C-alpha positions as CSV (number, residue, x, y, z in Angstrom):
1,M,-17.1,7.2,21.3
2,A,-17.4,7.1,25.1
3,Q,-19.5,10.3,25.6
4,S,-23.1,10.1,24.4
5,G,-23.4,11.4,20.9
6,M,-19.7,11.8,20.3
7,A,-19.5,8.9,17.8
8,D,-22.5,10.4,16.0
9,Q,-20.9,13.8,15.9
10,L,-17.7,12.3,14.5
11,D,-19.7,10.6,11.8
12,I,-21.4,13.9,11.0
13,Q,-18.0,15.8,10.9
14,F,-16.5,13.1,8.8
15,A,-19.3,13.1,6.2
16,R,-19.3,16.9,6.2
17,L,-15.7,17.0,5.1
18,Y,-16.4,14.8,2.1
19,L,-19.5,16.8,1.1
20,D,-17.5,20.1,1.6
21,A,-14.8,18.8,-0.8
22,L,-17.4,17.7,-3.3
23,Q,-19.2,21.1,-3.1
24,A,-15.9,23.0,-3.4
25,S,-15.0,21.0,-6.5
26,L,-18.3,22.0,-8.1
27,T,-18.1,25.7,-7.1
28,P,-15.8,27.8,-9.3
29,S,-14.6,30.1,-6.5
30,Q,-13.7,27.3,-4.2
31,T,-10.9,24.7,-4.1
32,P,-11.2,21.3,-2.3
33,P,-8.2,19.8,-0.5
34,K,-5.6,18.7,-3.1
35,C,-6.1,15.0,-2.2
36,W,-9.7,15.3,-3.3
37,S,-8.9,17.4,-6.3
38,V,-6.6,14.6,-7.6
39,L,-9.4,12.1,-7.3
40,L,-12.2,14.2,-8.7
41,A,-10.0,15.3,-11.7
42,A,-9.5,11.6,-12.6
43,R,-13.2,10.7,-12.4
44,N,-13.6,10.4,-16.2
45,D,-10.4,8.5,-16.9
46,N,-11.5,5.1,-18.3
47,R,-8.0,3.7,-17.9
48,L,-8.6,3.4,-14.1
49,A,-10.2,0.4,-12.4
50,R,-13.1,1.0,-10.0
51,I,-10.9,-0.3,-7.1
52,Q,-8.4,2.5,-7.8
53,F,-11.1,5.2,-7.4
54,A,-12.3,3.5,-4.2
55,L,-8.8,3.3,-2.7
56,A,-8.1,6.9,-3.7
57,G,-11.3,8.0,-2.1
58,I,-10.6,6.1,1.1
59,N,-7.1,7.6,1.1
60,A,-8.4,11.2,0.9
61,H,-11.1,10.6,3.4
62,I,-9.1,8.7,6.0
63,D,-5.6,10.0,5.5
64,H,-6.7,13.6,5.4
65,D,-10.3,14.1,6.6
66,L,-10.5,11.7,9.5
67,S,-7.9,13.5,11.6
68,V,-9.7,16.8,11.0
69,A,-13.0,15.2,12.0
70,V,-11.6,13.8,15.2
71,V,-10.1,17.2,16.2
72,E,-13.4,19.0,15.4
73,T,-15.4,16.5,17.3
74,C,-13.1,16.7,20.3
75,R,-13.3,20.5,20.3
76,Q,-17.1,20.3,20.4
77,F,-16.9,18.0,23.4
78,A,-14.1,20.1,25.0
79,M,-11.8,17.1,25.3
80,E,-8.3,16.3,23.9
81,P,-7.8,13.3,21.6
82,V,-5.7,10.9,23.7
83,H,-4.3,7.5,22.7
84,L,-5.8,4.6,24.6
85,S,-8.5,6.8,26.1
86,P,-12.1,5.4,26.2
87,E,-12.9,7.6,23.2
88,Y,-9.9,6.2,21.3
89,L,-11.0,2.6,22.2
90,D,-14.6,3.3,20.9
91,Y,-13.0,4.8,17.8
92,C,-11.1,1.6,17.2
93,Q,-14.2,-0.6,17.5
94,V,-15.3,0.8,14.2
95,N,-12.5,-1.3,12.6
96,D,-14.4,-4.5,13.5
97,V,-17.4,-3.2,11.7
98,L,-15.5,-2.0,8.6
99,D,-13.3,-5.1,8.1
100,P,-15.9,-7.4,6.5
101,V,-17.4,-4.5,4.5
102,I,-13.9,-3.6,3.1
103,N,-13.2,-7.3,2.3
104,Q,-16.5,-7.7,0.4
105,T,-16.2,-4.4,-1.4
106,R,-12.6,-5.2,-2.4
107,A,-13.7,-8.5,-4.0
108,E,-16.6,-6.8,-5.8
109,L,-14.4,-3.9,-7.1
110,L,-11.8,-6.3,-8.5
111,T,-14.3,-7.3,-11.1
112,G,-15.2,-5.5,-14.3
113,L,-18.5,-3.6,-14.8
114,L,-20.1,-6.7,-16.3
115,G,-19.0,-9.0,-13.4
116,D,-16.0,-10.5,-15.2
117,N,-12.7,-10.8,-13.2
118,L,-10.2,-8.1,-14.2
119,P,-7.1,-9.3,-15.9
120,A,-4.1,-9.7,-13.7
121,L,-3.1,-6.2,-12.9
122,N,0.0,-6.2,-10.8
123,L,-0.2,-2.6,-9.8
124,V,-3.9,-2.7,-8.7
125,E,-3.4,-6.0,-7.0
126,N,-0.4,-4.6,-5.1
127,L,-2.3,-1.5,-4.1
128,V,-5.1,-3.6,-2.7
129,A,-2.7,-5.9,-0.9
130,M,-1.0,-2.9,0.7
131,F,-4.1,-1.1,1.8
132,G,-4.7,-1.5,5.6
133,L,-7.7,0.2,7.0
134,R,-6.8,-0.3,10.6
135,A,-3.3,1.1,10.1
136,S,-4.7,4.1,8.2
137,R,-7.3,4.8,11.0
138,E,-4.5,4.4,13.6
139,A,-2.4,7.0,11.7
140,A,-5.4,9.3,11.5
141,W,-5.9,9.2,15.3
142,T,-2.2,9.9,15.8
143,N,-2.4,12.8,13.3
144,A,-5.4,14.1,15.1
145,E,-3.4,14.2,18.3
146,M,-0.6,16.0,16.5
147,L,-3.0,18.5,14.9
148,W,-4.6,19.1,18.3
149,H,-1.2,20.1,19.8
150,A,0.1,21.8,16.7
151,D,-2.9,24.2,16.8
152,A,-1.4,25.7,20.0
153,I,1.4,27.2,18.0
154,P,0.4,29.9,15.6
155,G,0.5,28.7,12.0
156,L,1.8,25.2,12.8
157,G,-1.7,23.5,12.7
158,A,-2.4,24.9,9.2
159,R,1.1,23.8,8.0
160,F,0.6,20.3,9.6
161,L,-2.8,20.0,7.8
162,D,-1.2,21.1,4.5
163,G,1.4,18.4,5.0
164,L,-1.3,15.8,5.6
165,D,-3.0,17.0,2.4
166,D,0.3,16.8,0.5
167,A,0.9,13.2,1.7
168,A,-2.6,12.1,0.9
169,T,-2.3,13.8,-2.6
170,L,0.9,12.0,-3.3
171,A,-0.6,8.6,-2.3
172,G,-3.8,9.5,-4.3
173,R,-1.7,10.1,-7.4
174,G,0.0,6.7,-7.0
175,L,-3.3,5.0,-6.5
176,L,-4.7,6.6,-9.6
177,A,-1.8,5.7,-11.9
178,P,-3.4,4.4,-15.1
179,V,-3.1,0.6,-15.6
180,G,-4.7,0.4,-19.0
181,I,-7.9,-1.5,-18.3
């Protein structure tokens, strides 16, 4: 992002949220966000394709965590997240880096563990076709702006974040619907 170290700090905050969710899932007295709980609870379900786990993880990480990471990073740099700002434009440049990685990974994950192509799985193929990283990241930035402003009203920021978690949880459940592989 435009200020020195801001992009690095966003990466750190983003990674920390995933690691916090993982740690919370392994610690009996803690609870991760619901969107992560759905994914982690399904990890031993052999009816799910690898691509489903990948998409559900991306869903939880981008649709829930990325907005939080943007807000936390902006707080550290004492600046508001603003659409079309230099920081936003830097944030969007990541899409160009991620696009080829996502396309390659998508092709690899649509094969079985032994490298054979998965049978035609309409649900999984439709989920993959609908996934749009750029649109998800755009929504995450917009949600960060909303969260930033919602925090100014007591209790609203927490309720907004709960709503993001609920929406990501619902999407995660749909992404993790067994397809009988």
